[in-house]
C-alpha positions as CSV (number, residue, x, y, z in Angstrom):
1,M,14.6,-15.5,-9.1
2,D,15.3,-17.5,-5.6
3,F,14.5,-15.6,-2.7
4,T,14.7,-18.7,-0.2
5,S,18.2,-17.2,0.5
6,F,19.5,-13.7,1.3
7,P,23.6,-13.6,0.5
8,Y,24.2,-11.6,3.4
9,S,24.3,-12.9,6.7
10,T,25.3,-10.1,8.9
11,L,24.0,-7.3,6.8
12,M,23.6,-3.1,8.7
13,V,21.4,-0.3,8.8
14,Q,22.9,3.2,9.1
15,G,20.6,6.1,8.9
16,T,21.5,10.1,8.0
17,T,19.8,10.8,10.9
18,S,17.8,9.5,14.1
19,D,15.2,9.1,13.4
20,A,15.0,8.2,9.7
21,G,13.2,5.1,9.8
22,K,16.4,2.0,10.9
23,S,14.3,0.3,13.4
24,T,11.6,0.2,11.1
25,L,13.2,-1.0,8.2
26,V,15.5,-3.6,10.0
27,A,11.9,-4.4,11.5
28,A,10.5,-4.9,7.9
29,L,13.0,-6.8,6.9
30,C,12.9,-9.7,9.6
31,R,9.7,-10.0,8.6
32,L,10.5,-10.5,5.0
33,L,12.9,-12.9,6.0
34,K,11.3,-14.7,8.2
35,R,8.6,-15.2,5.3
36,R,11.1,-17.1,3.7
37,G,11.5,-19.8,5.8
38,M,14.6,-17.9,7.8
39,R,16.0,-18.1,10.5
40,V,17.2,-14.4,10.5
41,A,17.5,-12.2,13.9
42,P,17.5,-8.5,14.9
43,F,20.6,-6.9,16.6
44,K,21.6,-3.5,17.5
45,P,25.2,-3.0,18.8
46,Q,24.8,-0.1,21.1
47,N,20.9,1.3,22.6
48,M,20.1,4.7,24.2
49,A,16.4,3.9,25.0
50,L,14.8,4.7,27.7
51,N,11.5,2.3,26.2
52,S,12.7,-0.9,26.7
53,A,11.3,-4.3,26.9
54,V,12.5,-7.8,29.2
55,T,13.8,-10.9,26.9
56,V,13.4,-13.9,27.1
57,D,16.5,-14.6,29.0
58,G,15.5,-12.8,32.0
59,G,18.3,-9.5,30.6
60,E,16.5,-5.7,29.2
61,I,17.1,-4.8,26.2
62,G,15.6,-1.8,23.3
63,R,11.9,-1.8,23.2
64,A,12.8,-2.0,19.4
65,Q,14.3,-4.6,19.4
66,A,11.5,-6.2,21.3
67,L,9.3,-5.5,18.2
68,Q,11.9,-6.6,15.0
69,A,12.1,-9.8,17.1
70,L,8.6,-10.3,16.1
71,A,8.5,-9.5,13.6
72,A,11.5,-12.2,12.9
73,G,9.6,-14.8,15.2
74,V,11.6,-15.5,17.5
75,A,11.5,-14.7,20.8
76,A,13.6,-11.2,22.0
77,H,16.8,-12.4,23.6
78,S,19.4,-9.9,25.0
79,D,22.1,-11.2,22.7
80,M,19.9,-9.0,20.3
81,N,21.1,-5.9,22.2
82,P,23.9,-5.9,24.3
83,V,24.8,-2.5,24.5
84,L,21.8,-0.7,26.1
85,L,22.2,2.8,27.9
86,K,19.1,4.4,29.9
87,P,19.9,8.2,30.4
88,S,19.4,9.3,34.0
89,S,20.8,12.7,33.5
90,D,21.9,14.9,30.5
91,I,25.3,13.9,31.4
92,G,24.0,10.5,32.8
93,A,23.5,7.3,32.6
94,Q,22.7,3.1,33.2
95,V,25.0,1.1,31.7
96,I,23.2,-2.6,31.0
97,I,25.3,-4.6,29.7
98,H,24.2,-8.4,28.0
99,G,20.6,-7.8,29.6
100,K,21.6,-6.6,33.7
101,V,22.4,-2.9,34.4
102,H,26.5,-2.8,34.9
103,A,27.0,0.6,35.7
104,D,25.7,4.2,36.1
105,M,28.6,6.6,34.2
106,D,28.6,9.6,32.4
107,A,29.2,10.2,29.2
108,R,33.6,10.3,30.0
109,D,33.7,7.3,31.8
110,Y,31.0,5.2,29.0
111,H,33.9,7.0,26.3
112,R,36.7,4.9,28.2
113,Y,34.6,1.9,28.6
114,K,33.8,1.2,25.1
115,T,36.9,-1.0,24.2
116,T,35.5,-3.0,26.7
117,A,32.3,-2.5,25.7
118,M,32.7,-3.7,22.4
119,A,33.9,-6.6,23.1
120,A,30.6,-7.1,24.4
121,V,29.1,-6.2,21.1
122,L,31.1,-9.0,19.1
123,E,30.4,-11.6,21.9
124,S,26.3,-11.1,21.1
125,H,27.4,-10.5,17.4
126,A,29.2,-14.0,17.4
127,R,25.9,-16.4,19.6
128,L,23.4,-15.2,17.7
129,L,26.2,-15.9,14.1
130,R,25.5,-19.8,14.7
131,Q,22.1,-19.4,15.8
132,F,20.3,-17.9,12.3
133,D,20.7,-17.5,8.7
134,C,21.2,-14.0,9.0
135,I,21.5,-11.0,11.4
136,V,20.1,-7.2,10.5
137,V,22.1,-4.8,12.3
138,E,20.2,-1.5,13.4
139,G,22.8,1.2,13.8
140,A,22.4,4.1,15.9
141,G,21.9,8.1,15.1
142,S,23.7,8.7,12.4
143,P,28.1,7.4,11.9
144,A,28.6,11.0,10.4
145,E,28.6,12.0,14.3
146,I,32.6,13.1,13.9
147,N,32.8,13.5,17.9
148,L,31.5,9.6,18.2
149,R,33.7,8.4,15.7
150,D,36.5,7.7,17.9
151,R,36.1,4.0,19.9
152,D,32.5,3.7,17.8
153,I,30.9,0.8,18.8
154,A,27.2,1.6,17.2
155,N,27.7,2.4,13.7
156,M,31.0,2.4,11.4
157,G,33.0,0.8,14.5
158,F,31.0,-2.5,14.6
159,A,30.3,-2.7,10.4
160,E,34.2,-2.5,9.5
161,V,35.1,-4.8,13.0
162,V,32.5,-7.2,11.4
163,D,32.5,-6.2,7.7
164,C,28.8,-6.6,6.8
165,P,27.2,-4.1,4.4
166,V,25.5,-1.3,5.1
167,I,22.9,0.1,3.6
168,L,22.4,3.8,4.4
169,V,19.1,5.6,4.9
170,A,17.1,9.3,4.7
171,D,14.2,10.7,5.4
172,I,12.9,12.7,2.5
173,D,9.9,14.3,5.1
174,R,12.6,16.0,6.6
175,G,13.4,18.0,3.5
176,G,16.7,18.4,2.3
177,V,17.3,14.2,1.7
178,F,20.3,14.8,-1.3
179,A,22.3,16.6,0.7
180,H,22.2,14.4,3.6
181,I,23.6,11.3,1.9
182,V,25.9,12.9,0.5
183,G,26.8,15.3,3.6
184,T,27.3,11.7,5.5
185,L,29.7,10.3,2.8
186,D,31.3,13.4,3.1
187,C,32.4,12.5,6.3
188,L,33.0,9.2,6.1
189,S,36.8,7.5,5.3
190,A,36.6,5.5,1.7
191,S,36.5,2.5,3.6
192,E,33.3,2.7,5.4
193,C,31.9,4.4,2.5
194,R,33.0,1.7,0.1
195,R,30.7,-1.0,2.9
196,I,27.8,1.2,1.9
197,V,25.8,-1.0,-0.9
198,G,23.1,1.6,-1.3
199,F,21.2,4.5,-0.7
200,V,17.2,4.0,0.8
201,I,15.1,6.4,0.4
202,N,12.3,6.3,3.0
203,R,8.7,8.4,3.7
204,F,7.9,9.8,0.0
205,R,4.8,10.8,-0.9
206,G,4.1,12.4,-3.8
207,D,4.8,11.4,-7.9
208,L,8.0,9.5,-7.7
209,A,8.7,10.9,-11.6
210,L,9.9,14.1,-10.3
211,L,12.2,12.8,-7.5
212,Q,14.1,10.8,-10.5
213,P,16.1,13.3,-11.4
214,G,17.4,13.9,-7.9
215,I,17.7,9.9,-8.3
216,E,19.5,10.0,-11.4
217,W,22.1,13.4,-10.0
218,L,22.8,11.2,-6.5
219,E,23.5,7.9,-8.4
220,Q,25.9,9.4,-10.2
221,R,27.7,11.6,-7.9
222,T,28.5,8.5,-5.7
223,G,28.3,5.2,-8.2
224,K,25.8,4.0,-5.2
225,P,22.5,3.0,-6.5
226,V,18.8,4.3,-4.4
227,L,17.5,0.8,-3.3
228,A,14.2,1.3,-2.8
229,V,12.0,4.6,-1.7
230,L,10.5,3.7,0.7
231,P,6.5,5.7,1.5
232,Y,5.5,7.7,3.8
233,L,3.4,5.1,5.6
234,H,0.1,6.7,8.1
235,G,-1.5,4.7,11.0
236,L,1.6,2.9,11.9
237,F,1.5,0.8,15.6
238,L,4.6,0.5,16.4
239,D,6.6,0.6,19.3
240,A,9.1,3.1,19.6
241,E,12.4,4.3,20.4
242,D,12.3,6.8,23.0
243,A,10.1,9.9,21.3
244,V,6.8,10.3,22.3
245,Q,4.5,10.0,19.3
246,A,2.4,13.4,20.5
247,M,0.7,13.8,16.9
248,Q,-0.5,10.3,16.6
249,V,-3.5,10.6,18.6
250,R,-7.0,9.7,18.5
251,Q,-9.7,11.9,19.3
252,G,-12.7,9.8,21.4
253,R,-14.7,11.5,23.5
254,F,-13.1,9.9,26.4
255,R,-9.9,11.6,27.5
256,V,-7.0,10.2,28.8
257,V,-3.9,12.7,30.2
258,V,-0.6,12.0,30.8
259,P,1.8,14.2,31.8
260,V,5.0,13.6,30.0
261,L,8.1,13.7,32.2
262,P,11.8,14.6,31.6
263,R,12.9,11.1,31.8
264,V,9.8,9.1,31.4
265,S,10.3,5.5,30.0
266,N,8.2,3.0,28.6
267,H,5.5,5.4,26.8
268,T,4.7,2.4,24.9
269,D,2.7,1.7,27.6
270,F,0.2,4.0,26.0
271,D,0.1,3.1,22.6
272,A,-3.2,0.7,23.6
273,L,-4.6,3.9,24.3
274,R,-3.6,6.0,21.3
275,G,-4.5,3.6,19.1
276,H,-9.0,2.8,21.1
277,P,-11.3,4.8,18.7
278,Q,-12.8,5.7,22.5
279,V,-10.5,7.0,23.8
280,D,-8.7,11.0,23.4
281,L,-5.5,10.3,24.3
282,Q,-3.1,13.4,25.2
283,F,0.2,13.8,26.5
284,I,0.5,17.2,28.4
285,G,4.5,18.9,28.6
286,P,6.7,21.2,30.2
287,G,4.3,24.5,30.5
288,Q,1.1,22.9,29.4
289,S,-1.6,22.3,32.2
290,I,-3.2,19.8,32.4
291,P,-6.7,20.0,31.0
292,A,-10.2,18.3,32.6
293,A,-9.3,14.9,31.7
294,D,-11.4,11.3,32.8
295,L,-8.3,9.8,33.7
296,I,-4.9,10.8,34.4
297,V,-2.3,8.6,34.1
298,L,1.4,9.3,35.5
299,P,4.2,7.4,33.7
300,G,7.4,5.1,34.6
301,S,10.8,7.5,34.9
302,K,14.2,6.7,34.9
303,N,14.8,8.8,37.7
304,T,11.5,9.1,39.8
305,C,13.2,12.0,42.6
306,A,13.3,13.8,39.9
307,D,11.2,13.4,37.9
308,L,9.1,13.9,41.1
309,A,10.2,17.1,41.1
310,W,10.0,18.9,38.4
311,L,6.1,17.8,38.2
312,I,5.4,19.8,41.4
313,D,7.9,22.3,40.1
314,Q,5.2,22.5,37.1
315,G,2.1,22.8,39.3
316,W,0.7,19.0,38.2
317,D,0.8,18.0,42.1
318,E,-1.8,20.2,43.3
319,A,-3.9,19.4,39.4
320,I,-3.9,15.9,40.2
321,R,-4.9,16.5,43.9
322,R,-7.7,18.1,42.3
323,H,-8.5,16.3,40.2
324,V,-9.1,13.0,42.0
325,R,-11.1,15.5,44.1
326,Y,-13.5,16.2,41.8
327,G,-13.9,12.6,41.1
328,G,-11.3,12.1,38.5
329,K,-9.3,8.8,38.3
330,L,-6.4,8.5,38.4
331,I,-3.4,5.6,37.6
332,G,0.2,5.5,38.4
333,I,2.7,3.0,36.7
334,C,5.5,1.7,37.9
335,G,7.5,5.8,38.5
336,G,4.4,7.2,38.5
337,F,3.2,4.1,41.2
338,Q,6.0,5.5,43.3
339,M,5.3,8.8,43.4
340,L,1.6,7.9,44.5
341,G,3.1,7.1,47.6
342,T,4.7,9.3,51.0
343,D,8.7,9.1,50.3
344,I,10.9,8.3,48.3
345,A,14.1,6.3,50.0
346,D,16.9,6.3,47.7
347,P,19.5,4.9,50.8
348,Y,22.6,4.1,48.1
349,G,22.2,6.5,45.4
350,V,20.7,5.0,42.7
351,E,19.3,7.5,41.5
352,G,22.4,10.0,41.8
353,K,21.7,11.1,45.1
354,H,21.1,10.1,48.9
355,E,17.9,11.5,50.2
356,V,14.6,10.5,51.3
357,V,11.7,12.5,48.9
358,T,8.5,12.9,49.8
359,G,5.6,11.5,47.4
360,L,2.5,12.9,46.4
361,G,0.4,11.0,49.6
362,L,-2.8,9.9,47.3
363,L,-1.5,6.3,48.1
364,D,0.4,5.2,52.1
365,L,3.2,3.7,50.9
366,R,7.2,3.9,51.2
367,T,9.4,2.8,48.2
368,E,12.7,2.6,48.6
369,L,15.2,2.5,46.1
370,T,17.0,-1.1,45.2
371,R,20.4,-2.0,43.7
372,E,19.1,-5.0,42.5
373,K,16.6,-4.5,38.6
374,T,13.5,-6.6,39.0
375,L,12.8,-7.9,35.5
376,Q,9.8,-10.2,35.1
377,E,6.9,-10.9,32.9
378,A,3.9,-11.0,34.7
379,S,0.8,-12.3,33.9
380,G,-3.2,-13.0,36.2
381,R,-6.3,-11.1,36.9
382,C,-7.4,-7.7,37.4
383,E,-8.8,-7.6,40.8
384,F,-11.9,-5.0,40.4
385,A,-12.9,-6.4,37.6
386,D,-13.3,-10.5,35.5
387,A,-10.2,-9.4,33.0
388,A,-7.3,-11.4,32.8
389,V,-3.3,-9.1,32.8
390,K,-0.1,-9.3,31.2
391,G,2.5,-7.4,31.4
392,Y,6.3,-6.4,32.5
393,E,7.8,-5.5,35.2
394,I,11.4,-3.3,35.0
395,H,12.0,-1.2,38.3
396,M,14.7,-1.0,40.8
397,G,12.6,0.0,43.9
398,Q,10.4,-2.3,45.9
399,S,7.1,-0.4,48.0
400,Q,5.3,-1.4,50.8
401,G,2.9,-0.2,53.1
402,A,-1.4,-0.3,53.5
403,A,-2.4,0.3,50.4
404,M,-1.0,-2.5,49.1
405,E,-2.8,-4.7,51.3
406,R,-5.0,-3.5,48.6
407,P,-4.1,-4.8,45.6
408,A,-5.4,-4.4,41.8
409,F,-4.3,-7.4,40.5
410,L,-3.7,-10.3,41.4
411,V,-0.5,-11.9,39.0
412,D,1.7,-15.5,39.6
413,G,0.0,-16.1,42.5
414,R,0.3,-12.3,44.3
415,G,-1.1,-9.4,45.3
416,E,0.3,-6.9,43.1
417,G,-0.2,-2.7,43.0
418,A,-2.7,-1.1,45.1
419,L,-6.0,0.5,44.6
420,S,-7.5,2.8,46.7
421,A,-10.7,2.5,49.8
422,D,-12.4,4.9,47.5
423,G,-11.5,3.0,43.8
424,R,-10.5,6.4,42.4
425,I,-6.2,5.5,42.5
426,L,-4.6,2.6,40.8
427,G,-1.1,2.1,40.8
428,T,1.4,-1.1,40.0
429,Y,4.6,-1.7,39.2
430,L,3.0,-3.6,36.0
431,H,4.3,-1.9,32.2
432,G,1.6,-2.7,29.0
433,V,-0.9,-3.4,31.7
434,F,-3.5,-1.6,28.3
435,D,-2.1,-3.9,25.4
436,H,-3.8,-6.8,27.0
437,P,-7.9,-6.4,25.2
438,E,-9.1,-7.7,28.1
439,A,-7.3,-5.5,31.2
440,C,-7.5,-2.9,28.5
441,R,-11.1,-2.6,29.0
442,A,-11.8,-3.5,32.1
443,L,-9.3,-0.3,33.2
444,L,-11.3,2.3,31.0
445,H,-14.5,0.8,32.3
446,W,-13.5,1.2,36.1
447,A,-11.7,5.3,35.1
448,G,-15.5,5.5,34.1
449,L,-16.2,3.9,30.2
450,S,-19.6,2.6,30.7
451,D,-18.7,1.0,26.8
452,A,-15.7,1.0,27.1
453,A,-14.8,-1.8,23.5
454,P,-11.1,-4.0,23.9
455,F,-8.5,-3.4,21.7
456,D,-5.7,-5.7,20.7
457,I,-2.7,-3.4,20.1
458,G,-0.9,-6.6,19.1
459,A,-3.2,-7.2,16.4
460,A,-3.0,-3.8,15.0
461,R,1.3,-3.9,15.5
462,E,1.3,-7.0,14.0
463,A,-1.1,-5.8,10.7
464,S,1.5,-3.0,10.9
465,I,4.4,-5.2,10.7
466,E,2.8,-6.6,7.7
467,R,2.1,-3.5,5.5
468,I,6.1,-2.4,6.2
469,A,7.0,-5.8,5.1
470,D,5.3,-5.2,1.7
471,A,6.2,-1.2,1.6
472,C,10.1,-3.3,1.6
473,E,9.7,-6.3,-0.8
474,P,10.8,-3.9,-3.6
475,L,13.7,-3.8,-1.4
476,L,14.8,-7.0,-0.5
477,Q,14.6,-8.0,-4.4
478,A,17.4,-5.4,-5.2
479,L,19.2,-6.4,-2.2
480,I,20.0,-10.1,-3.8
481,A,19.7,-8.9,-7.9
482,L,22.5,-6.3,-5.8
483,K,24.3,-9.2,-4.9
484,A,23.5,-12.0,-8.0
485,E,25.7,-8.5,-9.8
486,S,28.9,-8.2,-7.6
487,S,29.3,-12.3,-7.4
488,P,31.5,-13.2,-9.6
489,T,30.1,-16.0,-13.2
C-alpha cells in the first residue's frame, strides 16, 4: 500500500468530551504525514485557552496548535487557529482573530459575532489549503453540546461547511466509552452522523480481547468502524491546552511551588520543571497553604488585578513575603511579575475596571495595562549567569521603575525584567524561560540548586511526539484503507 499520499485534503478530529485526546491525535497525524513527505498543517477553527504561543507572523494562537505545527515540521502561523478566546471571567473573554486582539466580549455578544468569526475561519482554512497537501483539524469540546450548536464554528458547523470527514475520539479511561460515542451520535443530525467515518478509542490499558465484544456491538449498532484502539501512554511531555497537569510532577529534592491562580495563563512555562529529575514541582490550589519551598514561582495571569486580589484573599501574599524574608527565592513571570511591583494601573479598563491596585511591593516598579498587546519572541543572555535564554512575550502592560535598572536578562540588545538588589527576587515578561536547557540550569542554580543539571524539554517533547505518532500508525493505515474501500473501482 502506498503511504506517500493521503486521500483527504481536510480531515477533522472531534471528541465525545473535552480532553478526549483530540490535540494529541492531531499532533500524531501531523507527524505521521510529515514522515511520508507530505506538506501538512494543523488547524483549529475556534480555541478557548489561556495557554498561547507567538506565531511566525507576529500573532497569537493556542499552545496546542503550536505543538501540532512542531509535529508537522512547519512554523506556527495565526491561520492555524484563526479564532482564539482567552477567558477573563466566567462570562467574558478576549477575542483574538487572525492572531490579533479584536475585542472583549461576553458570551452573548460573542454568540452574535460567530457569523463574522466563521468568515475569518473559512478565510484561514482556504489559505492553508493553497499551501499544504492536507489540513488536520481539531474540534473543540464536543459536537454534542446542544446549547452551542446554533452558529457553531468549532465542530460540525465547520465540518458541514467545508464538507470534510470526521473522526470521533473517545477516552475509555474516563469510563462509559460506548455510551459517550452512541450518545454523541444521537445528538447529531443525520448529515452530521454520515460524515463521521469512524471512531478512535483512546487511552486503553488492559487486554484488548476483553474489549472486542464491545467494539463489535458498537460497530453493529452504528454501522461505523472502530479505526483504532490507542494505548495509554505514560510520561508524555506535550503542551497542555489548558488544564494544569498537577498529577505529573517529579519528586526531586529541590522543591518548587507554583500558586495556581483562577485565570492562570501559560502554565506550560513549568513543563521543564515538571520533567526535571531534581525538582519536586508542586501546584498549590485554593484553600491550600503554601508549604516550605526553595523557590516560589508566580505564574502569568489573564486578569492580573483580579487574580492578585484572589491571591491576597488566600493569604498567600504573607506566605510569599515570609518565604523571601527567610531566604527563599521568588520568580514572577508576566502577570506574576506585575504583581511583584508597587501597583498596577488599568486606566483603559483592559481587565474590566478602571482602577489602580496595590501590588505586593517586593520590587520597585509600577505597571500600566495598555490596549496594545506585546507579542514577540526574544533571545539573549542571563545577567546573573553565563547562560543563554530564549522565550516569548505575550502581555498587555508595560512596567517601569528603579527595579528595571537591574535587569534579569539582556535580550535583543535591551535589558529585560528585574533582579532585586539582594538577589532573592527575579521578575520577567518572558514565558518559556525554563525551556532552554542553559537558562533552566542557571535559574535553578540561582535559586539554590548548586548541582543543577540541564534538562532539555524540547528533546523530551520531540520524543513524545514520536511516541504518539508510532502509536497512531494503525489509525493512519485504517484511514487509507477505509478510503480505498469506499472509492469506486
